[in-house]
C-alpha positions as CSV (number, residue, x, y, z in Angstrom):
1,X,0.1,0.1,0.3
2,X,2.6,2.3,1.3
3,X,4.8,1.6,-2.4
4,X,1.6,2.5,-4.1
5,X,1.3,6.2,-2.7
6,X,4.8,6.8,-3.1
7,X,4.7,6.0,-6.7
8,X,1.8,8.1,-7.2
9,X,3.5,10.7,-5.7
10,X,6.0,10.2,-7.7
11,X,3.8,10.3,-11.1
12,X,1.8,14.0,-9.8
13,X,5.5,15.2,-9.3
14,X,7.0,14.1,-12.8
15,X,3.4,15.6,-14.6
16,X,4.2,18.6,-12.8
17,X,8.0,18.5,-14.6
18,X,9.4,19.3,-11.7
19,X,12.7,18.6,-9.8
20,X,12.5,18.9,-5.8
21,X,13.8,17.3,-2.9
22,X,11.1,15.6,-2.1
23,X,11.0,13.3,-5.3
24,X,14.4,11.8,-3.3
25,X,12.8,11.4,-0.4
26,X,10.3,9.6,-1.9
27,X,12.9,7.2,-3.8
28,X,15.1,7.1,-0.4
29,X,11.4,6.0,1.7
30,X,10.8,3.4,-1.6
31,X,14.0,1.5,-1.0
32,X,13.4,1.5,3.4
33,X,9.8,-0.1,2.5
34,X,11.6,-2.6,0.8
35,X,13.6,-3.1,3.6
36,X,13.6,-2.3,7.0
37,X,10.6,0.4,8.1
38,X,8.1,-0.2,10.5
39,X,4.5,0.8,9.7
40,X,4.4,3.5,12.5
41,X,7.9,4.8,10.5
42,X,6.4,4.3,7.1
43,X,2.9,6.1,8.3
44,X,5.3,9.3,9.7
45,X,7.2,9.6,6.5
46,X,4.6,9.7,4.4
47,X,2.2,12.3,6.1
48,X,5.4,14.3,6.2
49,X,5.7,14.3,2.5
50,X,2.0,14.4,1.4
51,X,2.6,18.0,3.7
52,X,5.5,18.5,1.5
53,X,3.8,17.8,-1.6
54,X,0.9,19.9,-0.6
55,X,3.2,22.5,-0.1
56,X,5.0,22.5,-3.2
57,X,1.7,22.5,-4.9
58,X,0.4,25.3,-3.8
59,X,3.9,27.2,-4.9
60,X,3.7,25.1,-8.1
61,X,0.3,26.7,-8.5
62,X,1.2,30.2,-7.7
63,X,4.0,30.2,-9.9
64,X,1.9,29.0,-12.9
65,X,-0.5,31.6,-12.6
66,X,1.7,34.5,-11.4
67,X,1.1,37.1,-14.5
68,X,-1.7,35.2,-16.0
69,X,-3.6,38.8,-15.6
70,X,-0.6,40.2,-18.0
71,X,-0.7,36.8,-20.1
72,X,-4.8,37.9,-20.8
73,X,-3.9,41.7,-21.0
74,X,-1.5,41.1,-24.2
75,X,-4.1,38.7,-25.8
76,X,-6.6,41.5,-25.4
77,X,-3.9,44.2,-26.6
78,X,-3.0,41.6,-30.0
79,X,-6.7,40.6,-30.7
80,X,-8.9,42.9,-29.6
81,X,-10.2,43.4,-33.4
82,X,-11.3,39.4,-33.4
83,X,-15.3,39.8,-33.5
84,X,-14.8,36.3,-32.2
85,X,-12.4,37.0,-29.2
86,X,-14.0,36.6,-25.5
87,X,-12.9,35.4,-22.3
88,X,-14.2,31.7,-23.4
89,X,-12.0,31.8,-26.3
90,X,-9.1,32.9,-24.6
91,X,-9.4,30.5,-21.5
92,X,-9.6,27.7,-23.9
93,X,-6.9,28.6,-25.5
94,X,-5.0,28.7,-22.2
95,X,-6.4,25.5,-21.3
96,X,-8.6,26.8,-17.8
97,X,-12.1,28.0,-16.8
98,X,-13.5,31.5,-18.1
99,X,-14.7,31.8,-14.5
100,X,-11.4,31.4,-13.0
101,X,-9.9,33.4,-15.7
102,X,-12.4,36.9,-15.2
103,X,-11.4,36.5,-11.6
104,X,-7.6,36.2,-11.8
105,X,-7.8,38.9,-14.3
106,X,-10.1,41.4,-12.0
107,X,-7.8,41.1,-9.1
108,X,-4.7,41.6,-11.0
109,X,-5.9,44.5,-13.2
110,X,-8.5,46.0,-10.7
111,X,-10.6,45.9,-14.2
112,X,-12.8,43.2,-15.7
113,X,-12.2,41.3,-19.1
114,X,-15.0,42.9,-20.5
115,X,-14.1,46.6,-19.9
116,X,-10.4,46.4,-21.1
117,X,-11.8,44.9,-24.1
118,X,-14.6,47.5,-24.9
119,X,-11.4,50.1,-24.2
120,X,-9.4,48.7,-26.2
121,X,-11.8,48.6,-29.3
122,X,-13.2,52.1,-28.1
123,X,-9.8,53.6,-28.5
124,X,-9.0,51.9,-31.5
125,X,-12.6,53.4,-32.5
126,X,-12.2,57.2,-31.8
127,X,-8.7,57.2,-33.4
128,X,-10.3,55.7,-36.6
129,X,-13.1,58.3,-36.5
130,X,-10.9,60.8,-36.1
131,X,-8.7,60.1,-38.7
132,X,-10.9,58.3,-41.4
133,X,-13.9,58.6,-43.2
134,X,-14.6,55.4,-42.4
135,X,-18.3,54.4,-42.2
136,X,-19.6,53.4,-38.6
137,X,-20.4,50.1,-39.7
138,X,-17.3,49.4,-41.0
139,X,-15.0,51.1,-37.9
140,X,-17.1,49.0,-35.8
141,X,-15.9,45.9,-37.4
142,X,-12.4,47.1,-37.8
143,X,-12.5,47.2,-33.9
144,X,-14.2,43.6,-33.5
145,X,-18.1,44.4,-33.0
146,X,-20.0,42.3,-35.4
147,X,-23.1,45.1,-34.6
148,X,-23.2,48.3,-35.5
149,X,-26.0,49.0,-33.2
150,X,-24.2,47.4,-30.1
151,X,-21.6,49.3,-31.0
152,X,-23.0,52.8,-31.2
153,X,-24.6,51.6,-27.6
154,X,-21.2,51.2,-26.2
155,X,-19.3,53.5,-27.7
156,X,-22.5,56.0,-26.2
157,X,-21.8,55.0,-22.7
158,X,-18.1,55.0,-22.4
159,X,-17.9,58.1,-24.3
160,X,-20.9,60.4,-23.6
161,X,-21.7,60.7,-27.3
162,X,-22.6,58.7,-30.7
163,X,-19.8,57.9,-32.9
164,X,-21.0,60.5,-35.7
165,X,-21.1,62.7,-32.7
166,X,-17.5,62.2,-31.7
167,X,-16.6,62.7,-35.2
168,X,-18.4,66.0,-35.9
169,X,-16.8,67.3,-32.6
170,X,-13.4,65.8,-34.1
171,X,-13.6,67.5,-37.4
172,X,-15.0,70.9,-35.9
173,X,-11.6,71.1,-33.6
């Protein structure tokens, strides 16, 4: 039984692709099982190793997700014009749960995913409205919105005016 537990621990550590001192301890313990360890010694050693593996797992998790908000932000900055971009598509790309990703992003950046996505899209929309004569529908599509009416609604909510009003005001200044 103890031998099965040890091999399971070793397999987990191997899957994490980590080389920690626990692996050496487990290998040493597996040798002592074969030879002379008492049941109490085995139980004590296995408990100690289980605690150390749990600590290693916590550290591994922290290290793996450290900077996740930044990673998501980089994806947003490069792909914000993609009309299929969503928290779900990014979560799939990163093999993670979308709800978890949303929480981590909010914790690390202080902003929600959709707020940052809209901000990036609207910054580019304002630039295009100011520097081109592109129709609003085309601007909306260029910055990642599939619906011009939704784009106008979001634009007005965040900018206080419609895209056409924004363009007219920009031209008059």
